[in-house]
C-alpha positions as CSV (number, residue, x, y, z in Angstrom):
1,M,127.1,203.6,139.3
2,L,127.1,200.9,142.0
3,I,126.0,197.8,140.5
4,R,125.3,193.9,141.4
5,L,128.0,191.9,140.2
6,N,126.2,189.8,137.9
7,R,124.8,192.2,136.2
8,Y,128.1,193.5,135.7
9,I,129.4,190.5,134.4
10,A,126.0,190.0,132.4
11,N,126.2,193.7,130.4
12,S,129.9,192.1,129.7
13,G,128.0,189.8,127.5
14,I,130.0,186.7,128.1
15,T,127.1,184.8,129.6
16,S,123.6,185.7,131.1
17,R,122.9,187.2,134.2
18,R,121.8,183.9,135.9
19,K,125.2,182.1,134.7
20,S,126.6,185.1,136.2
21,E,125.7,183.5,139.6
22,E,126.7,180.5,139.0
23,F,130.2,182.0,138.3
24,I,130.6,184.0,141.1
25,L,129.3,180.4,143.5
26,Q,132.2,178.9,142.1
27,G,134.6,181.4,143.3
28,R,136.0,182.3,139.2
29,V,135.0,186.1,140.0
30,S,136.9,188.6,141.6
31,V,136.9,192.4,142.5
32,N,140.0,193.8,142.6
33,N,141.5,191.0,143.2
34,K,139.8,189.4,145.8
35,V,137.5,186.7,144.9
36,V,133.9,188.0,145.9
37,T,131.7,184.6,146.2
38,D,128.5,187.4,147.7
39,L,125.6,187.2,145.2
40,A,124.3,190.8,146.8
41,Y,127.9,191.9,146.0
42,K,128.0,195.8,144.1
43,V,130.9,196.9,142.3
44,D,131.4,200.5,141.0
45,D,131.0,199.9,137.2
46,E,133.5,202.0,136.7
47,K,136.3,202.3,139.0
48,D,136.6,198.5,140.3
49,R,138.4,195.8,138.3
50,V,136.5,192.7,137.3
51,M,138.4,189.5,136.2
52,V,136.7,186.3,135.4
53,D,138.7,183.3,135.6
54,E,141.6,185.3,136.1
55,E,141.0,187.8,132.3
56,K,139.5,191.4,133.1
57,I,135.9,191.3,131.6
58,H,134.9,195.0,130.2
59,P,130.4,195.7,130.4
60,K,129.0,198.0,127.8
61,K,128.9,201.3,128.0
62,H,125.3,202.4,129.1
63,L,123.4,205.5,127.4
64,Y,120.4,206.6,129.0
65,F,118.3,209.6,126.8
66,L,115.5,212.3,128.4
67,L,114.0,213.8,125.3
68,N,111.0,216.5,125.4
69,K,109.7,214.8,122.2
70,P,107.8,216.8,120.2
71,K,104.9,216.2,118.1
72,G,105.0,214.6,114.2
73,V,107.8,212.4,115.5
74,V,107.5,208.7,115.8
75,T,108.5,206.5,118.4
76,T,110.3,203.8,116.6
77,T,113.6,203.4,115.7
78,D,112.8,203.0,112.2
79,D,109.2,203.7,109.9
80,E,107.9,202.2,106.9
81,K,106.6,205.2,106.2
82,Q,109.5,207.1,106.3
83,R,108.2,209.6,109.0
84,K,111.3,211.2,111.4
85,T,111.7,208.8,114.9
86,V,112.6,209.9,118.1
87,V,116.5,208.2,117.4
88,D,116.9,210.7,114.3
89,L,116.6,213.8,116.7
90,I,119.4,212.1,118.8
91,K,123.2,211.9,117.6
92,T,124.9,209.6,119.2
93,K,127.0,206.7,116.8
94,E,125.8,203.8,119.1
95,R,122.4,201.5,119.0
96,I,119.8,203.4,121.4
97,Y,115.5,202.8,121.3
98,P,112.9,203.7,123.0
99,V,111.7,203.1,127.0
100,G,108.1,202.4,125.7
101,R,106.0,204.9,123.3
102,L,104.7,207.9,123.2
103,D,101.9,208.6,120.1
104,Y,102.6,210.5,116.6
105,N,101.6,213.6,118.1
106,T,101.7,213.4,121.8
107,T,104.4,215.2,122.8
108,G,106.7,215.3,126.7
109,V,108.9,213.1,128.5
110,L,110.5,210.3,126.9
111,L,113.4,208.3,127.5
112,L,116.1,206.6,125.5
113,T,118.7,203.8,126.3
114,N,121.2,200.7,125.1
115,D,120.5,199.3,128.6
116,G,118.0,196.3,128.1
117,E,117.7,195.9,132.4
118,F,116.9,200.2,132.4
119,S,114.1,199.6,129.8
120,N,112.7,196.4,131.1
121,L,112.1,197.5,134.6
122,L,110.5,201.2,133.2
123,T,108.1,198.6,131.3
124,H,107.7,195.8,133.2
125,P,103.7,196.7,134.4
126,G,104.3,195.1,137.8
127,N,105.9,197.6,138.7
128,K,104.0,200.4,138.6
129,I,106.0,203.1,136.8
130,P,104.1,206.5,137.4
131,R,103.1,208.7,134.5
132,E,102.1,212.1,134.5
133,Y,100.2,213.9,132.3
134,E,98.7,217.0,131.4
135,V,95.7,216.6,128.8
136,K,93.5,218.5,126.8
137,I,90.2,217.5,126.3
138,D,87.1,218.3,124.1
139,N,84.2,219.2,126.8
140,P,84.7,220.8,131.2
141,L,86.1,217.1,132.8
142,A,82.0,216.5,135.2
143,E,82.6,216.3,138.7
144,E,81.3,212.6,138.3
145,D,83.6,211.8,135.7
146,R,86.7,212.7,137.2
147,I,85.7,210.3,140.8
148,K,85.2,207.8,137.9
149,L,88.5,207.8,136.9
150,L,89.4,207.5,140.1
151,K,87.6,204.8,141.2
152,G,87.9,203.1,137.8
153,V,87.0,202.6,134.4
154,S,86.5,199.6,132.5
155,L,88.7,199.1,129.7
156,D,89.7,196.4,126.9
157,G,87.4,194.1,129.5
158,R,89.5,195.2,132.7
159,N,89.1,197.6,135.4
160,A,91.8,200.6,135.0
161,V,92.5,203.6,137.1
162,F,94.3,207.3,136.9
163,I,95.8,207.7,140.6
164,K,95.7,211.2,140.5
165,V,93.4,213.8,138.9
166,F,93.5,217.8,139.2
167,I,91.5,220.0,137.7
168,N,94.4,222.7,136.1
169,D,91.8,225.9,135.2
170,S,88.1,226.9,135.7
171,S,87.1,225.5,132.0
172,R,88.0,222.4,133.2
173,K,89.0,221.2,130.1
174,N,93.1,221.2,131.3
175,V,93.4,218.7,133.4
176,K,96.5,216.9,135.1
177,V,96.4,213.1,136.0
178,V,99.1,210.4,137.2
179,A,99.0,206.7,135.8
180,V,100.9,203.4,136.2
181,E,99.7,201.8,133.4
182,G,101.7,202.0,129.9
183,R,98.7,200.4,128.0
184,N,98.4,201.7,124.7
185,H,96.7,205.0,123.8
186,F,96.0,204.2,127.7
187,V,95.3,208.1,128.1
188,K,92.9,208.8,125.9
189,K,90.9,205.5,125.8
190,M,90.4,206.2,129.6
191,F,88.6,209.5,128.4
192,G,87.4,208.0,125.7
193,A,86.0,205.7,127.6
194,L,83.6,208.4,129.3
195,G,82.5,210.3,126.2
196,Y,85.5,212.6,125.5
197,T,88.4,213.6,123.6
198,V,91.6,214.0,124.2
199,L,92.7,217.0,121.7
200,K,96.5,217.6,123.2
201,L,98.5,215.0,125.5
202,N,101.9,216.1,126.8
203,R,103.5,213.5,129.0
204,K,105.4,215.7,132.2
205,K,107.4,213.1,134.2
206,F,108.2,209.5,133.7
207,A,109.7,207.6,136.5
208,G,110.4,210.8,138.6
209,V,111.8,212.3,135.3
210,K,110.4,215.5,134.0
211,A,111.4,217.8,130.7
212,D,113.3,220.1,132.4
213,I,114.4,221.2,128.5
214,P,113.0,223.0,125.2
215,L,110.2,220.9,123.3
216,G,112.4,218.8,120.7
217,A,115.4,219.1,123.0
218,Y,117.6,216.2,124.4
219,R,119.8,216.1,128.0
220,K,121.8,212.1,128.8
221,L,120.3,211.3,132.2
222,T,122.8,212.3,135.1
223,R,124.4,209.3,137.6
224,I,122.7,210.7,140.1
225,E,118.6,210.1,138.1
226,V,119.7,206.5,137.0
227,E,120.5,205.2,140.1
228,G,118.3,207.0,142.1
229,I,115.2,205.7,139.4
230,Y,116.5,201.6,139.7
231,K,117.2,202.1,143.6
232,Q,113.5,203.5,143.9
233,Y,112.1,200.6,141.8
234,A,114.3,198.2,141.1
235,K,113.3,194.7,144.0
């Protein structure tokens, strides 16, 4: 994957990204035996030979997993009540952690990684990462309420909206929504503000990645998927 040189250096653990930029500008960094002083320079994290002060550096290998989270699993790395966690479902010797949260009984797309930058990219509110949910509510969604969800609902003293709201069937109890907020219990609170109770919640997509595997299963994200996320959402 092509990444900025300063990020490559920071990933090696020898210094921070900001300090890495100083190293580059000072001419202390070479790529394939050629000194590079361009902060925008990108390297292939698998093929290029990067040296700092004439010593080769080795960035930490990053892992990226997609889990189709089942019900009854906690979205943490450990649990004081000894409940099963999402990390327990993935077989890896590396320490990984979930990107954001899904409630105990919410199912669907959950990403896990050991890449802090990747996690920050997807959880920072300013990046407006899209999240698509399938929602089952207790009563038919009135058309005026569907419009309210699109125009704005007051949550915790702030205006909140869904980007899209679709009615999935004639009962109007099965709804698909798209949000760019990741506040705790956001979907449930949105419907709750209008008097509805969410009976079932499934996250179908996150950052364009969909649950294309069985419930409870997991897979590694492909290189193309990771690159695509960075390309689309990194500023």
